[in-house]
N, C-alpha and C positions, 0 to 999 in steps of 0.2 A: 148946714143946709137937710134943708126937708125935700124929700121922695114924691116924687103923685106919679098913679099907674093907670091915669085914668083916660089919657091916652091908647093904653091899652084894653081897657075896655071899653074904649067907643071904634076903636078896631076889628077888636070879635062882634060888638055887633053886625058891625061894618061889611066883618065874612063872616054871618051866620056860622060861631066857632063859639061852644061851649069852653064854661072852664075849664073843665071833667075832659076835653077834648084835645086842648091847647096843652093839658099838664100831660096827657099820652103821647101828646106830639111829642113833646118839649120831652119829654123820660124826667118831668119836675114830681118833687116830693108832696104831700098833699100840706106838710109843714111849708114847704119854699108858696105854696099859693094864701095858704092865710096870712103868711107876709105880707104877700102882695096887699092881699086883701084891705089889708089894715096900715100899707103905706110903709110899713119898715121894709130897712136897706135888703138889701140880699143883692150875692155875689156878683162880680161883674161876668162870669162865666156863664152862669143861670141868667141872667141876660140873655148873652150871646145862643145860646138857647132860647130860649125864644124868640130871639128874632130869626132864629134856621127854620123854626120850624114857620112861619108865618110867614117870610119871606121880607122880613123888614129892615131898616136900619134901627141903631139903641135911639134915635133921637124920635122915630114915628111910636116908641112907648113908653117913655118916659119926659115929666120935666122935672128938672133940680127950681128947687123952688126956696127964696132967700128964708132965712131962719128972721122973725123979727125980737 
């Protein structure tokens, strides 16, 4: 399955939070943010940190896409 973080980017826009602010709030490594920008897989722990920092559930930040 492929992943898409478009929901995360839309949520950041709605909450007026920059990617740098998210990095700091969730304690993310810059390399992790690069993976997110490229729609690459990250650990469940990382997704949990993002959810905790934003006060949302995992379904609010990620979509699983079927591979064709």
